[in-house]
C-alpha positions as CSV (number, residue, x, y, z in Angstrom):
1,M,5.4,122.9,-193.2
2,K,8.6,122.6,-191.2
3,I,11.5,121.1,-193.3
4,L,13.3,118.3,-191.6
5,P,17.1,118.4,-191.4
6,Q,18.7,116.5,-194.3
7,Q,20.4,113.9,-192.2
8,F,17.2,113.0,-190.4
9,I,15.4,112.6,-193.8
10,V,18.2,110.2,-194.9
11,Y,17.9,108.3,-191.7
12,L,14.1,107.9,-192.1
13,A,14.6,106.7,-195.7
14,F,17.1,104.1,-194.5
15,L,14.8,102.6,-191.9
16,S,12.8,100.6,-194.4
17,I,15.9,99.5,-196.2
18,L,17.7,98.5,-193.0
19,S,14.7,96.6,-191.6
20,G,16.0,93.4,-193.2
21,C,19.2,93.6,-191.1
22,R,19.7,93.5,-187.4
23,A,21.8,96.0,-185.7
24,N,24.4,94.5,-183.4
25,I,25.6,96.0,-180.2
26,F,28.3,97.9,-182.0
27,G,25.8,100.1,-183.8
28,E,26.8,98.3,-187.0
29,L,24.8,96.1,-189.4
30,T,25.8,92.9,-191.0
31,P,24.4,91.8,-194.4
32,E,22.0,89.0,-194.9
33,T,24.5,87.2,-197.2
34,P,27.4,85.3,-195.7
35,T,30.9,86.4,-196.3
36,K,34.1,84.6,-195.2
37,S,36.5,86.4,-193.0
38,E,39.7,87.4,-194.7
39,T,41.6,87.7,-191.4
40,P,45.0,85.8,-191.8
41,P,45.4,82.7,-189.8
42,S,46.3,83.4,-186.2
43,T,49.2,81.8,-184.5
44,Q,49.2,80.0,-181.3
45,A,49.9,82.4,-178.4
46,S,52.2,81.2,-175.7
47,I,49.6,81.9,-173.0
48,P,47.3,80.1,-172.7
49,S,47.1,78.3,-176.0
50,P,48.1,74.6,-176.0
51,S,51.4,73.9,-177.7
52,P,51.7,71.1,-180.3
53,S,54.7,69.9,-178.3
54,Q,52.5,69.0,-175.3
55,P,51.4,65.4,-175.4
56,L,47.8,64.4,-176.3
57,V,46.1,61.4,-174.9
58,N,47.3,58.3,-176.8
59,A,44.7,56.8,-179.2
60,P,46.0,53.5,-180.6
61,I,44.1,52.0,-183.5
62,T,42.4,48.9,-182.1
63,P,39.2,47.0,-182.8
64,Q,37.5,49.3,-180.4
65,N,38.8,52.4,-182.4
66,P,38.0,51.4,-185.9
67,N,37.7,54.8,-187.6
68,F,39.0,58.4,-187.6
69,I,36.1,59.7,-185.6
70,A,36.7,57.3,-182.7
71,I,40.4,58.1,-182.8
72,A,39.7,61.8,-182.7
73,V,37.3,61.3,-179.8
74,E,39.9,59.2,-177.9
75,K,42.4,61.9,-178.3
76,V,40.3,64.8,-177.2
77,G,37.6,63.3,-175.0
78,P,39.6,63.3,-171.8
79,A,40.2,67.1,-172.2
80,V,36.5,67.9,-172.6
81,V,34.8,68.8,-169.3
82,R,31.3,69.3,-167.9
83,I,30.7,72.7,-166.3
84,D,27.9,73.1,-163.7
85,A,27.4,76.7,-162.8
86,S,25.0,78.2,-160.3
87,R,24.0,81.9,-159.8
88,T,21.8,83.7,-157.3
89,V,19.1,85.8,-158.9
90,S,17.6,88.5,-156.8
91,S,13.9,88.6,-156.5
92,G,13.9,92.4,-156.5
93,F,11.8,92.6,-153.3
94,S,14.0,92.6,-150.3
95,G,12.6,90.7,-147.4
96,L,9.4,89.7,-149.2
97,T,10.6,86.7,-151.2
98,K,13.7,84.5,-151.2
99,D,16.4,84.9,-153.9
100,K,16.3,82.2,-156.5
101,V,19.3,80.0,-157.4
102,E,19.6,79.3,-161.1
103,Q,21.6,76.3,-162.2
104,G,22.9,75.4,-165.7
105,T,25.1,72.9,-167.3
106,G,27.5,73.4,-170.2
107,S,30.8,72.1,-171.6
108,G,34.3,73.3,-171.9
109,F,37.8,72.0,-172.8
110,I,41.3,72.1,-171.3
111,I,43.9,74.1,-173.2
112,S,46.8,73.8,-170.7
113,S,48.1,71.0,-168.4
114,D,47.9,73.4,-165.4
115,G,44.2,73.8,-165.6
116,R,43.2,76.6,-168.1
117,L,39.8,76.0,-169.6
118,V,37.8,77.7,-172.4
119,T,34.0,77.7,-172.5
120,N,31.1,80.0,-173.5
121,A,30.6,83.2,-171.6
122,H,26.9,82.5,-171.2
123,V,27.7,79.2,-169.4
124,V,29.6,80.9,-166.5
125,S,28.6,84.6,-166.7
126,G,27.5,85.8,-163.2
127,A,28.1,82.4,-161.6
128,D,28.6,82.2,-157.9
129,T,30.0,78.7,-158.1
130,V,31.5,76.7,-161.0
131,E,32.1,73.0,-160.7
132,V,34.3,71.3,-163.4
133,T,34.0,67.6,-163.9
134,L,36.5,65.6,-166.0
135,K,35.7,62.6,-168.1
136,D,37.4,60.4,-165.5
137,G,35.1,61.7,-162.8
138,R,37.5,64.1,-161.0
139,K,35.8,67.3,-159.8
140,Y,37.3,70.7,-159.3
141,S,36.2,74.1,-158.3
142,G,36.6,76.5,-161.1
143,K,37.4,80.2,-161.0
144,V,36.1,82.4,-163.8
145,L,39.0,84.7,-164.9
146,G,37.1,86.6,-167.5
147,V,34.1,86.6,-169.8
148,D,33.5,88.4,-173.1
149,P,29.8,88.8,-174.0
150,V,30.7,90.2,-177.4
151,T,32.1,86.9,-178.7
152,D,30.6,84.6,-176.0
153,V,34.0,83.3,-174.9
154,A,35.0,82.7,-171.2
155,A,38.2,81.8,-169.4
156,V,38.1,79.4,-166.4
157,K,41.0,78.1,-164.2
158,I,41.1,75.0,-162.0
159,T,43.9,74.1,-159.7
160,A,45.4,70.9,-161.1
161,T,48.5,69.6,-163.0
162,N,49.3,67.1,-165.7
163,L,45.9,67.4,-167.3
164,P,45.0,66.2,-170.8
165,I,44.8,69.0,-173.3
166,V,43.3,69.7,-176.8
167,K,45.2,70.7,-179.9
168,Y,44.1,73.7,-182.0
169,G,43.5,73.5,-185.8
170,N,43.2,76.5,-188.1
171,S,39.6,77.7,-188.5
172,D,40.5,80.2,-191.2
173,S,41.3,77.4,-193.6
174,L,38.0,75.6,-193.3
175,I,35.9,75.0,-196.3
176,P,32.3,73.6,-196.5
177,G,32.1,69.8,-196.7
178,Q,34.9,69.1,-194.2
179,W,34.2,66.7,-191.4
180,A,33.0,68.2,-188.1
181,I,32.8,66.4,-184.8
182,A,31.2,67.8,-181.7
183,I,31.8,66.6,-178.1
184,G,29.9,67.9,-175.1
185,N,27.2,67.2,-172.5
186,P,23.9,67.9,-174.2
187,L,20.8,67.7,-172.2
188,G,22.8,66.4,-169.2
189,L,24.1,63.4,-171.2
190,D,27.9,63.5,-170.5
191,N,30.5,62.8,-173.1
192,T,28.2,62.8,-176.1
193,V,29.7,62.7,-179.6
194,T,27.9,63.8,-182.8
195,V,29.3,64.1,-186.3
196,G,28.5,66.0,-189.5
197,I,30.2,68.4,-191.8
198,V,31.1,72.0,-191.9
199,S,28.0,73.3,-193.7
200,A,29.2,76.9,-194.2
201,T,31.7,79.5,-192.8
202,G,31.4,83.2,-192.2
203,R,27.8,83.2,-191.0
204,S,27.2,86.6,-189.5
205,S,25.6,87.0,-186.0
206,S,22.6,88.7,-187.5
207,Q,22.0,85.8,-189.8
208,I,21.7,83.3,-187.0
209,G,19.6,85.5,-184.8
210,I,22.1,86.7,-182.2
211,A,22.9,90.2,-183.5
212,D,24.6,91.3,-180.2
213,K,27.7,89.3,-181.1
214,R,30.7,90.1,-183.3
215,V,31.6,86.7,-184.7
216,N,31.6,85.1,-188.1
217,F,30.3,81.7,-187.1
218,I,31.0,78.2,-188.4
219,Q,27.8,76.4,-189.4
220,T,27.6,72.7,-189.0
221,D,25.0,69.9,-189.2
222,A,26.6,68.0,-186.3
223,A,23.9,67.9,-183.7
224,I,24.3,70.6,-181.1
225,N,21.9,70.8,-178.2
226,P,21.6,72.7,-174.9
227,G,24.5,71.6,-172.8
228,N,26.9,71.4,-175.8
229,S,27.6,75.1,-175.3
230,G,31.3,75.6,-174.7
231,G,32.4,72.3,-176.0
232,P,34.8,71.8,-178.9
233,L,34.0,71.3,-182.6
234,L,36.8,69.1,-184.1
235,N,38.1,68.4,-187.6
236,D,38.9,64.9,-188.8
237,K,42.4,65.1,-187.2
238,G,40.9,65.7,-183.7
239,E,42.0,69.3,-183.7
240,V,39.7,72.0,-182.2
241,I,38.3,74.3,-184.9
242,G,35.5,75.9,-183.0
243,I,33.5,76.4,-179.8
244,N,30.0,75.1,-180.0
245,T,27.8,78.0,-179.0
246,A,24.5,78.8,-180.8
247,I,21.4,76.9,-181.9
248,R,18.2,78.1,-183.5
249,A,14.9,76.5,-182.7
250,D,14.0,76.7,-186.3
251,A,17.4,75.6,-187.7
252,Q,16.3,72.1,-188.5
253,G,19.5,70.4,-187.3
254,L,22.0,73.2,-188.0
255,G,24.4,74.4,-185.2
256,F,27.0,77.1,-185.0
257,A,30.4,77.5,-183.5
258,I,32.8,80.3,-182.7
259,P,36.0,79.8,-184.9
260,I,38.9,78.8,-182.7
261,N,41.1,81.5,-184.2
262,T,38.7,84.1,-182.9
263,A,38.2,82.3,-179.5
264,D,42.0,81.9,-179.1
265,K,42.6,85.7,-179.5
266,I,39.9,86.5,-177.0
267,A,40.8,83.8,-174.5
268,N,44.4,85.0,-174.3
269,Q,43.2,88.5,-173.4
270,L,40.9,87.1,-170.7
271,F,43.6,84.9,-169.1
272,T,46.1,87.8,-169.2
273,K,44.0,90.8,-168.1
274,G,40.5,89.5,-167.4
275,K,38.8,91.3,-170.2
276,A,38.9,91.6,-174.0
277,D,39.2,94.8,-175.9
278,H,37.0,95.5,-179.0
279,A,37.3,98.5,-181.3
280,F,34.2,100.5,-181.9
281,L,33.4,102.8,-184.8
282,G,29.7,103.5,-184.3
283,I,27.9,103.2,-187.6
284,Q,24.9,101.3,-189.1
285,M,25.6,100.1,-192.6
286,I,24.4,98.0,-195.5
287,A,26.0,96.8,-198.7
288,L,25.0,99.1,-201.5
289,T,23.1,97.8,-204.5
290,P,21.6,99.5,-207.6
291,E,18.1,99.0,-206.0
292,I,19.1,100.7,-202.7
293,K,20.8,103.5,-204.7
294,K,17.6,104.1,-206.6
295,Q,15.5,104.2,-203.4
296,I,17.8,106.6,-201.6
297,N,18.1,108.9,-204.6
298,S,14.4,109.1,-205.1
299,S,13.5,109.8,-201.5
300,T,16.3,112.1,-200.1
301,D,18.4,115.0,-201.1
302,V,21.5,112.8,-201.0
303,K,22.7,111.7,-204.4
304,I,24.5,108.4,-204.6
305,T,26.4,107.8,-207.7
306,L,27.9,104.4,-207.0
307,D,26.3,101.0,-207.3
308,R,28.6,99.2,-205.0
309,G,30.3,99.8,-201.6
310,V,29.1,100.0,-198.0
311,L,26.4,102.6,-197.4
312,I,26.3,104.3,-193.9
313,G,22.7,104.6,-192.8
314,R,23.2,106.0,-189.3
315,V,26.1,107.4,-187.3
316,V,25.9,106.9,-183.5
317,P,26.0,110.3,-181.8
318,S,29.4,111.1,-180.1
319,S,30.9,107.9,-181.5
320,P,34.4,107.8,-183.2
321,A,32.6,107.9,-186.5
322,A,30.7,111.0,-185.6
323,Q,33.8,112.7,-184.3
324,A,35.6,111.9,-187.6
325,G,32.8,113.6,-189.6
326,L,31.2,110.6,-191.2
327,K,27.6,111.1,-192.2
328,P,24.6,109.1,-193.3
329,G,24.7,108.7,-197.0
330,D,28.5,108.3,-197.2
331,V,29.6,105.2,-199.1
332,I,32.7,103.5,-197.8
333,Q,34.9,102.3,-200.7
334,K,38.2,101.5,-199.1
335,I,39.8,101.2,-195.6
336,N,43.6,101.5,-195.6
337,T,43.6,101.0,-199.4
338,K,41.6,97.7,-199.0
339,T,38.5,97.7,-201.2
340,I,35.3,97.3,-199.3
341,T,32.3,95.5,-200.7
342,T,30.3,94.2,-197.6
343,A,29.5,95.3,-194.1
344,N,31.4,92.3,-192.9
345,D,34.5,93.6,-194.6
346,V,34.3,96.8,-192.5
347,Q,33.5,94.9,-189.3
348,D,36.4,92.5,-189.7
349,I,38.8,95.4,-190.2
350,I,37.5,97.2,-187.2
351,E,37.7,94.1,-185.0
352,A,41.3,93.5,-186.1
353,S,42.4,97.0,-185.5
354,Q,43.7,98.5,-182.3
355,I,41.8,101.1,-180.2
356,G,43.1,104.5,-181.1
357,Q,44.8,103.2,-184.3
358,E,44.2,105.6,-187.2
359,L,42.2,104.1,-190.1
360,S,42.0,105.9,-193.5
361,L,38.5,105.6,-195.0
362,E,37.9,106.4,-198.6
363,I,34.3,107.5,-198.9
364,N,32.1,108.9,-201.6
365,R,29.8,111.7,-200.5
366,N,27.3,113.1,-203.0
367,G,29.5,111.9,-205.9
368,Q,32.7,113.3,-204.5
369,T,35.6,111.1,-203.2
370,Q,37.0,112.1,-199.8
371,I,39.5,110.6,-197.3
372,V,38.3,110.5,-193.7
373,T,40.6,109.5,-190.8
374,V,38.9,107.8,-187.9
375,K,40.3,106.4,-184.6
376,P,38.2,103.5,-183.3
377,G,37.4,103.8,-179.6
378,P,36.8,101.1,-177.0
379,Y,33.4,99.5,-177.1
380,P,31.1,101.3,-174.5
381,T,30.9,98.8,-171.7
382,S,27.5,100.2,-170.6
383,Q,26.0,98.6,-173.7
384,L,27.2,95.2,-172.7
385,E,25.1,95.1,-169.6
């Protein structure tokens, strides 16, 4: 009988273990247990993030504004827009049938008085025309300056001045139980407000069923429906803490939002250069447990001596990880001296790193500690299509 190569045996052994995780488009796995990002709070970039010095819409306390929710909505509501996008979809049979025009509605919000808007990528991606409608009824033609499918963030510009704007909060400081207010245009019902709490933070994309994203989502029980996509999620001060983006049909009232610190970083790149850069390592991985260790040791020639760490299950051919010599069965213990315990730890560090920036990985291979230097590369754009 022909003996299979060792790495292939390891890979086959990992298939059953990894089946509970969904591989994202980066060739990396996220665990089924949520972890909170340890990325330090981001600062407001000068372009295009709104400055605290820019005036918000006044919201006096009156009998018509009796509570903090109404006050927050009065402040932010005028800066929340409806986005109607249409795109032509080819029939695939030239001359036989007519091309079909698809139309969709989403939400967005204004971040600068000269007309910069942020929304979801899926709201405007591939759109031929984008119409932006303000709460006061004014309509503008929007230009899509960039979309990032990896985080589902898009940048749109309209030609206008003296527009109302939102103010950003700090999504890295959120804790479950805080108030959450969603504003948008669900099901075509403009200027709808819903309220709830931040149910959880750090929900991985694989956990919520959209494994092709690289985001640690905010979970909320504020009602989010089709059409809310791209609208703001606010805290009790009326500050934007997230972009409403994802819903699950079986979520029983739970919604998800992109943290505003993540969206701000991506939006700045989109407004500046029309695209966002993402570092790519090229591994599939899972958090190591004593049970997984036992399965691997009993079914392969690889001998794992650790009970904790992040186990590499597969290395993408020709990827930066492969070029650096990483192998299936390696256990990542540290990156740049930072102790690693979950796959999200690895993914957060890679996402925060620069393309071409050297990373020092301390790994354990067959019981021996080694240091491997790897340079993340740009995410292969062909996989985004």
